[in-house]
VMD Tcl script that builds the backbone (N, CA, C; Angstrom):
set m [mol new atoms 342]
animate dup $m
set s [atomselect $m all]
$s set {name element resname resid chain x y z} {
  {N N MET 1 A -15.399 -7.892 38.661}
  {CA C MET 1 A -16.167 -8.344 37.179}
  {C C MET 1 A -16.034 -7.186 36.516}
  {N N GLN 2 A -16.720 -6.020 36.803}
  {CA C GLN 2 A -17.255 -4.719 36.032}
  {C C GLN 2 A -15.650 -4.694 35.175}
  {N N ASN 3 A -14.986 -4.592 36.263}
  {CA C ASN 3 A -13.425 -3.769 35.457}
  {C C ASN 3 A -12.752 -5.068 34.944}
  {N N ARG 4 A -13.322 -6.436 34.612}
  {CA C ARG 4 A -13.094 -7.442 33.424}
  {C C ARG 4 A -13.539 -6.972 32.125}
  {N N ILE 5 A -14.754 -6.485 32.079}
  {CA C ILE 5 A -15.697 -6.408 30.912}
  {C C ILE 5 A -15.401 -4.742 30.520}
  {N N LEU 6 A -14.988 -3.810 31.539}
  {CA C LEU 6 A -14.337 -2.463 30.746}
  {C C LEU 6 A -12.947 -2.946 29.930}
  {N N ALA 7 A -12.270 -4.028 30.656}
  {CA C ALA 7 A -10.784 -4.045 30.259}
  {C C ALA 7 A -11.064 -4.597 29.155}
  {N N GLY 8 A -12.103 -5.941 28.780}
  {CA C GLY 8 A -12.339 -6.321 27.548}
  {C C GLY 8 A -12.821 -5.511 26.350}
  {N N THR 9 A -13.763 -4.528 26.922}
  {CA C THR 9 A -14.383 -3.616 26.042}
  {C C THR 9 A -13.318 -2.861 25.466}
  {N N ALA 10 A -12.309 -2.243 26.314}
  {CA C ALA 10 A -11.281 -1.531 25.801}
  {C C ALA 10 A -10.216 -1.994 24.797}
  {N N LEU 11 A -9.920 -3.289 24.993}
  {CA C LEU 11 A -8.984 -4.355 24.178}
  {C C LEU 11 A -9.731 -4.418 22.733}
  {N N ILE 12 A -10.893 -4.381 22.803}
  {CA C ILE 12 A -11.780 -4.595 21.295}
  {C C ILE 12 A -11.845 -3.483 20.820}
  {N N VAL 13 A -11.981 -2.600 21.453}
  {CA C VAL 13 A -11.995 -0.834 20.833}
  {C C VAL 13 A -10.509 -0.492 20.289}
  {N N ALA 14 A -9.921 -0.775 21.041}
  {CA C ALA 14 A -8.156 -0.817 20.412}
  {C C ALA 14 A -7.985 -1.666 19.390}
  {N N ALA 15 A -8.257 -2.932 19.191}
  {CA C ALA 15 A -8.019 -3.887 18.096}
  {C C ALA 15 A -9.038 -3.187 17.058}
  {N N ALA 16 A -9.927 -2.626 17.215}
  {CA C ALA 16 A -10.505 -2.026 15.735}
  {C C ALA 16 A -9.837 -0.869 15.455}
  {N N SER 17 A -9.759 -0.071 16.167}
  {CA C SER 17 A -8.924 0.942 15.801}
  {C C SER 17 A -7.808 0.944 14.963}
  {N N LEU 18 A -6.877 0.066 15.417}
  {CA C LEU 18 A -5.597 -0.492 14.570}
  {C C LEU 18 A -5.663 -1.290 13.886}
  {N N ALA 19 A -7.004 -1.831 13.607}
  {CA C ALA 19 A -7.240 -2.675 12.084}
  {C C ALA 19 A -7.532 -1.550 10.900}
  {N N ALA 20 A -7.639 -0.470 11.123}
  {CA C ALA 20 A -7.433 0.448 9.846}
  {C C ALA 20 A -6.418 1.287 9.976}
  {N N CYS 21 A -5.311 0.704 10.440}
  {CA C CYS 21 A -4.262 1.660 10.826}
  {C C CYS 21 A -2.877 0.560 9.845}
  {N N THR 22 A -2.089 1.017 9.635}
  {CA C THR 22 A -0.733 0.611 8.700}
  {C C THR 22 A 0.247 1.222 9.812}
  {N N THR 23 A 1.624 1.020 9.340}
  {CA C THR 23 A 2.644 1.087 10.238}
  {C C THR 23 A 3.626 1.668 9.314}
  {N N ARG 24 A 4.757 2.946 9.526}
  {CA C ARG 24 A 5.449 3.183 8.726}
  {C C ARG 24 A 6.767 3.123 9.675}
  {N N PRO 25 A 7.990 3.097 9.036}
  {CA C PRO 25 A 9.115 2.980 9.869}
  {C C PRO 25 A 9.638 4.597 10.384}
  {N N VAL 26 A 10.408 4.337 11.662}
  {CA C VAL 26 A 10.810 5.780 12.209}
  {C C VAL 26 A 12.227 5.688 12.607}
  {N N VAL 27 A 12.998 6.145 12.051}
  {CA C VAL 27 A 14.333 5.818 12.960}
  {C C VAL 27 A 14.316 6.756 13.818}
  {N N VAL 28 A 15.171 5.942 15.351}
  {CA C VAL 28 A 15.270 6.898 16.179}
  {C C VAL 28 A 16.471 6.576 17.279}
  {N N ASN 29 A 17.219 7.815 17.417}
  {CA C ASN 29 A 18.429 7.916 17.532}
  {C C ASN 29 A 18.411 7.046 18.784}
  {N N THR 30 A 19.622 6.083 19.416}
  {CA C THR 30 A 19.446 5.572 20.436}
  {C C THR 30 A 20.864 6.078 21.275}
  {N N PRO 31 A 21.181 5.889 22.091}
  {CA C PRO 31 A 22.506 6.038 22.901}
  {C C PRO 31 A 23.437 5.077 22.305}
  {N N GLY 32 A 24.617 5.491 22.156}
  {CA C GLY 32 A 25.619 4.748 21.416}
  {C C GLY 32 A 25.676 4.753 20.135}
  {N N PRO 33 A 26.716 3.818 19.493}
  {CA C PRO 33 A 26.452 3.935 17.970}
  {C C PRO 33 A 25.433 3.249 17.165}
  {N N GLY 34 A 25.133 3.863 16.089}
  {CA C GLY 34 A 23.731 3.273 15.247}
  {C C GLY 34 A 22.558 4.270 15.559}
  {N N SER 35 A 21.635 3.708 15.155}
  {CA C SER 35 A 20.107 4.031 15.483}
  {C C SER 35 A 19.269 2.740 15.270}
  {N N THR 36 A 18.098 3.020 15.742}
  {CA C THR 36 A 17.552 2.013 15.737}
  {C C THR 36 A 15.708 2.331 14.905}
  {N N THR 37 A 15.147 1.339 14.252}
  {CA C THR 37 A 14.336 1.584 13.064}
  {C C THR 37 A 13.170 0.732 13.911}
  {N N ILE 38 A 12.122 1.881 14.004}
  {CA C ILE 38 A 10.765 1.339 14.970}
  {C C ILE 38 A 9.611 1.085 14.125}
  {N N GLN 39 A 8.557 0.536 13.779}
  {CA C GLN 39 A 7.544 0.680 13.175}
  {C C GLN 39 A 6.214 1.246 14.111}
  {N N VAL 40 A 5.762 1.962 13.356}
  {CA C VAL 40 A 4.440 3.466 14.253}
  {C C VAL 40 A 3.616 3.017 13.609}
  {N N PRO 41 A 2.460 2.980 14.203}
  {CA C PRO 41 A 1.084 2.908 13.432}
  {C C PRO 41 A 1.047 4.136 12.994}
  {N N VAL 42 A 0.066 4.189 12.016}
  {CA C VAL 42 A -0.375 5.108 11.489}
  {C C VAL 42 A -1.691 4.953 10.527}
  {N N PRO 43 A -2.812 6.051 10.913}
  {CA C PRO 43 A -3.976 5.689 10.235}
  {C C PRO 43 A -3.989 5.462 8.611}
  {N N ALA 44 A -4.481 4.324 8.501}
  {CA C ALA 44 A -4.707 3.743 6.842}
  {C C ALA 44 A -5.496 5.104 6.093}
  {N N THR 45 A -5.084 5.254 5.182}
  {CA C THR 45 A -5.771 6.943 4.366}
  {C C THR 45 A -6.355 5.587 2.869}
  {N N ALA 46 A -7.101 6.264 2.147}
  {CA C ALA 46 A -7.884 5.591 1.314}
  {C C ALA 46 A -6.638 5.766 0.025}
  {N N ASP 47 A -5.841 6.456 0.113}
  {CA C ASP 47 A -4.854 6.171 -0.880}
  {C C ASP 47 A -3.712 5.153 -0.799}
  {N N MET 48 A -3.843 4.889 0.597}
  {CA C MET 48 A -3.136 3.349 0.510}
  {C C MET 48 A -3.850 2.417 0.843}
  {N N SER 49 A -4.777 2.157 1.145}
  {CA C SER 49 A -6.094 1.410 0.781}
  {C C SER 49 A -5.856 0.854 -0.806}
  {N N LEU 50 A -6.110 2.298 -1.650}
  {CA C LEU 50 A -6.255 1.693 -3.105}
  {C C LEU 50 A -4.958 1.458 -3.619}
  {N N THR 51 A -3.536 1.764 -2.963}
  {CA C THR 51 A -2.399 1.535 -3.373}
  {C C THR 51 A -2.329 0.104 -3.202}
  {N N ASN 52 A -2.969 -0.956 -2.167}
  {CA C ASN 52 A -2.768 -2.311 -2.098}
  {C C ASN 52 A -3.825 -2.840 -2.859}
  {N N ALA 53 A -4.809 -2.229 -3.348}
  {CA C ALA 53 A -5.786 -3.016 -4.258}
  {C C ALA 53 A -5.252 -3.043 -5.409}
  {N N VAL 54 A -4.512 -1.858 -5.814}
  {CA C VAL 54 A -3.875 -1.989 -6.997}
  {C C VAL 54 A -2.702 -3.009 -7.184}
  {N N GLN 55 A -2.029 -2.894 -6.253}
  {CA C GLN 55 A -0.858 -3.877 -6.498}
  {C C GLN 55 A -1.464 -5.117 -6.395}
  {N N ALA 56 A -2.491 -5.703 -5.586}
  {CA C ALA 56 A -3.102 -6.895 -5.486}
  {C C ALA 56 A -3.516 -7.261 -7.257}
  {N N SER 57 A -4.063 -6.242 -7.811}
  {CA C SER 57 A -4.798 -6.564 -9.106}
  {C C SER 57 A -3.601 -6.554 -9.950}
  {N N LEU 58 A -2.512 -5.800 -9.987}
  {CA C LEU 58 A -1.424 -6.265 -10.905}
  {C C LEU 58 A -0.525 -7.467 -10.688}
  {N N LYS 59 A -0.329 -7.854 -9.118}
  {CA C LYS 59 A 0.298 -9.503 -9.105}
  {C C LYS 59 A -0.995 -10.509 -9.712}
  {N N SER 60 A -2.245 -10.007 -9.623}
  {CA C SER 60 A -2.998 -11.207 -10.136}
  {C C SER 60 A -2.923 -11.288 -11.632}
  {N N THR 61 A -2.873 -10.281 -12.047}
  {CA C THR 61 A -2.888 -10.039 -13.570}
  {C C THR 61 A -1.330 -10.467 -14.323}
  {N N LEU 62 A -0.637 -9.724 -13.611}
  {CA C LEU 62 A 0.758 -9.835 -14.074}
  {C C LEU 62 A 1.615 -11.113 -13.877}
  {N N GLY 63 A 1.469 -11.449 -12.677}
  {CA C GLY 63 A 2.116 -12.299 -11.920}
  {C C GLY 63 A 3.543 -11.717 -11.805}
  {N N THR 64 A 4.364 -12.617 -11.953}
  {CA C THR 64 A 5.802 -12.330 -11.572}
  {C C THR 64 A 6.217 -11.287 -12.223}
  {N N ASP 65 A 5.754 -10.322 -13.434}
  {CA C ASP 65 A 6.101 -9.379 -14.184}
  {C C ASP 65 A 5.828 -8.297 -13.237}
  {N N ALA 66 A 4.602 -8.278 -12.478}
  {CA C ALA 66 A 4.405 -7.164 -11.513}
  {C C ALA 66 A 5.373 -6.650 -10.700}
  {N N ALA 67 A 6.395 -7.373 -10.319}
  {CA C ALA 67 A 7.358 -7.260 -9.705}
  {C C ALA 67 A 8.293 -5.588 -10.349}
  {N N GLY 68 A 8.374 -5.385 -11.212}
  {CA C GLY 68 A 8.966 -4.324 -11.784}
  {C C GLY 68 A 8.267 -3.001 -11.696}
  {N N VAL 69 A 7.166 -3.286 -11.547}
  {CA C VAL 69 A 6.147 -2.218 -11.317}
  {C C VAL 69 A 5.994 -1.404 -10.490}
  {N N SER 70 A 6.346 -0.274 -9.661}
  {CA C SER 70 A 5.664 0.491 -8.598}
  {C C SER 70 A 4.501 0.938 -8.947}
  {N N VAL 71 A 3.765 1.354 -7.259}
  {CA C VAL 71 A 2.464 2.075 -7.959}
  {C C VAL 71 A 2.417 3.105 -6.691}
  {N N ARG 72 A 2.236 4.279 -6.960}
  {CA C ARG 72 A 1.789 5.678 -6.001}
  {C C ARG 72 A 0.626 6.009 -6.551}
  {N N VAL 73 A -0.185 6.556 -5.077}
  {CA C VAL 73 A -1.652 6.680 -5.394}
  {C C VAL 73 A -1.795 8.277 -4.813}
  {N N GLU 74 A -2.263 9.423 -5.500}
  {CA C GLU 74 A -2.311 10.346 -5.073}
  {C C GLU 74 A -3.955 10.872 -5.046}
  {N N ASP 75 A -4.970 11.180 -4.062}
  {CA C ASP 75 A -6.394 11.413 -4.364}
  {C C ASP 75 A -7.311 10.767 -5.505}
  {N N GLY 76 A -6.650 9.301 -5.467}
  {CA C GLY 76 A -7.435 8.497 -6.302}
  {C C GLY 76 A -6.906 7.810 -8.243}
  {N N THR 77 A -5.769 9.188 -7.900}
  {CA C THR 77 A -4.876 8.910 -9.504}
  {C C THR 77 A -4.130 7.507 -8.893}
  {N N VAL 78 A -3.652 7.067 -9.751}
  {CA C VAL 78 A -2.541 5.803 -9.715}
  {C C VAL 78 A -1.516 6.186 -10.734}
  {N N TYR 79 A -0.211 6.260 -10.596}
  {CA C TYR 79 A 1.120 6.557 -11.397}
  {C C TYR 79 A 2.016 5.339 -10.784}
  {N N LEU 80 A 1.962 4.648 -12.144}
  {CA C LEU 80 A 2.640 3.440 -12.606}
  {C C LEU 80 A 4.024 3.872 -12.799}
  {N N ALA 81 A 5.096 3.066 -12.361}
  {CA C ALA 81 A 6.311 3.484 -12.916}
  {C C ALA 81 A 6.934 2.229 -12.760}
  {N N GLY 82 A 8.408 2.480 -13.533}
  {CA C GLY 82 A 9.007 0.938 -13.505}
  {C C GLY 82 A 9.328 0.556 -14.697}
  {N N HIS 83 A 9.919 -0.889 -15.028}
  {CA C HIS 83 A 10.055 -1.470 -16.072}
  {C C HIS 83 A 9.259 -2.881 -16.361}
  {N N VAL 84 A 8.524 -2.944 -17.930}
  {CA C VAL 84 A 8.226 -3.958 -18.073}
  {C C VAL 84 A 8.744 -4.801 -19.234}
  {N N ALA 85 A 8.586 -5.915 -19.533}
  {CA C ALA 85 A 9.674 -6.621 -20.796}
  {C C ALA 85 A 8.878 -6.626 -22.245}
  {N N THR 86 A 7.520 -6.294 -21.990}
  {CA C THR 86 A 6.789 -5.762 -23.427}
  {C C THR 86 A 5.575 -5.046 -23.130}
  {N N ALA 87 A 5.598 -4.389 -24.292}
  {CA C ALA 87 A 4.690 -3.472 -24.531}
  {C C ALA 87 A 3.340 -4.154 -24.339}
  {N N ALA 88 A 2.887 -5.010 -24.416}
  {CA C ALA 88 A 1.513 -6.080 -24.033}
  {C C ALA 88 A 1.708 -6.127 -22.524}
  {N N LEU 89 A 2.546 -6.127 -21.745}
  {CA C LEU 89 A 2.861 -6.106 -20.007}
  {C C LEU 89 A 2.229 -5.190 -19.715}
  {N N ARG 90 A 3.073 -3.747 -20.225}
  {CA C ARG 90 A 2.477 -2.358 -20.240}
  {C C ARG 90 A 1.329 -2.158 -20.195}
  {N N ASP 91 A 0.631 -2.565 -21.081}
  {CA C ASP 91 A -0.803 -2.211 -21.477}
  {C C ASP 91 A -1.958 -3.245 -20.411}
  {N N GLN 92 A -1.404 -4.256 -20.407}
  {CA C GLN 92 A -2.215 -5.317 -19.005}
  {C C GLN 92 A -2.005 -4.676 -17.507}
  {N N ALA 93 A -0.902 -4.132 -17.581}
  {CA C ALA 93 A -0.557 -3.357 -15.902}
  {C C ALA 93 A -1.762 -1.860 -16.030}
  {N N ILE 94 A -1.899 -1.526 -17.073}
  {CA C ILE 94 A -2.493 -0.080 -17.496}
  {C C ILE 94 A -4.085 -0.230 -17.137}
  {N N ARG 95 A -4.297 -1.555 -17.901}
  {CA C ARG 95 A -5.917 -2.011 -17.637}
  {C C ARG 95 A -6.114 -2.671 -16.414}
  {N N ALA 96 A -5.193 -2.929 -15.789}
  {CA C ALA 96 A -5.341 -3.556 -14.138}
  {C C ALA 96 A -5.701 -2.803 -13.693}
  {N N ALA 97 A -4.630 -1.476 -13.481}
  {CA C ALA 97 A -5.126 -0.262 -12.501}
  {C C ALA 97 A -6.231 0.198 -12.689}
  {N N GLN 98 A -6.526 0.513 -14.024}
  {CA C GLN 98 A -7.733 1.020 -14.487}
  {C C GLN 98 A -8.928 0.445 -14.194}
  {N N GLY 99 A -9.119 -0.854 -14.016}
  {CA C GLY 99 A -10.146 -1.876 -13.597}
  {C C GLY 99 A -10.340 -2.025 -11.963}
  {N N THR 100 A -9.205 -1.572 -10.930}
  {CA C THR 100 A -9.606 -1.483 -9.703}
  {C C THR 100 A -10.290 -0.419 -9.391}
  {N N ALA 101 A -11.568 -0.927 -8.493}
  {CA C ALA 101 A -12.418 -0.298 -7.759}
  {C C ALA 101 A -11.809 1.319 -6.998}
  {N N GLY 102 A -12.703 2.256 -7.474}
  {CA C GLY 102 A -11.864 3.278 -6.549}
  {C C GLY 102 A -10.603 4.472 -7.480}
  {N N VAL 103 A -10.192 3.836 -8.654}
  {CA C VAL 103 A -9.546 4.325 -9.399}
  {C C VAL 103 A -9.755 5.271 -10.055}
  {N N LYS 104 A -9.568 6.754 -9.838}
  {CA C LYS 104 A -10.164 7.775 -10.854}
  {C C LYS 104 A -9.349 7.838 -12.370}
  {N N ALA 105 A -8.148 7.599 -12.197}
  {CA C ALA 105 A -7.241 8.002 -13.334}
  {C C ALA 105 A -5.830 7.111 -13.332}
  {N N VAL 106 A -5.296 6.727 -14.105}
  {CA C VAL 106 A -4.268 6.197 -14.619}
  {C C VAL 106 A -2.952 7.027 -15.374}
  {N N VAL 107 A -1.652 7.433 -14.643}
  {CA C VAL 107 A -0.653 7.695 -15.291}
  {C C VAL 107 A 0.127 7.030 -15.596}
  {N N ALA 108 A 0.775 6.277 -16.766}
  {CA C ALA 108 A 2.169 5.409 -17.021}
  {C C ALA 108 A 2.876 5.903 -17.462}
  {N N THR 109 A 3.382 7.186 -17.625}
  {CA C THR 109 A 4.387 7.557 -18.559}
  {C C THR 109 A 5.894 6.974 -17.681}
  {N N ALA 110 A 5.693 7.048 -16.636}
  {CA C ALA 110 A 7.070 6.387 -16.239}
  {C C ALA 110 A 7.212 4.711 -16.008}
  {N N LEU 111 A 6.523 4.317 -16.730}
  {CA C LEU 111 A 6.202 2.729 -16.601}
  {C C LEU 111 A 6.962 2.136 -18.445}
  {N N VAL 112 A 8.119 2.026 -18.271}
  {CA C VAL 112 A 8.663 1.654 -19.537}
  {C C VAL 112 A 8.879 0.494 -19.904}
  {N N VAL 113 A 8.838 0.322 -21.314}
  {CA C VAL 113 A 9.327 -1.241 -21.714}
  {C C VAL 113 A 10.918 -1.361 -21.782}
  {N N SER 114 A 11.423 -2.313 -21.252}
  {CA C SER 114 A 12.955 -2.151 -21.594}
  {C C SER 114 A 12.925 -4.331 -21.768}
}
mol reanalyze $m
mol bondsrecalc $m
mol representation Tube
mol addrep $m
């Protein structure tokens, strides 16, 4: 009985620690031709979480127009890049990023109107 409790506790701890993780692709050389790509869990960082929040805000604000905008975050500064159809959409993207909790600054010099 005690082993079951310990196993259950270990499972809960493992699940909780993985909940704060994300994955990244890693290419592994395998015998024979080609290679295999696997997803490896890595701890989620504050910048990763903020990237996800800004992307969600952009999708909510711009809808399908958000597909042309890429987001990169470094130490709370959001870098927007890509293409939007109008200056108004560019301004909306910048305001949406600025309005996301945790954003310190927004740099949108690489977000162009095309």
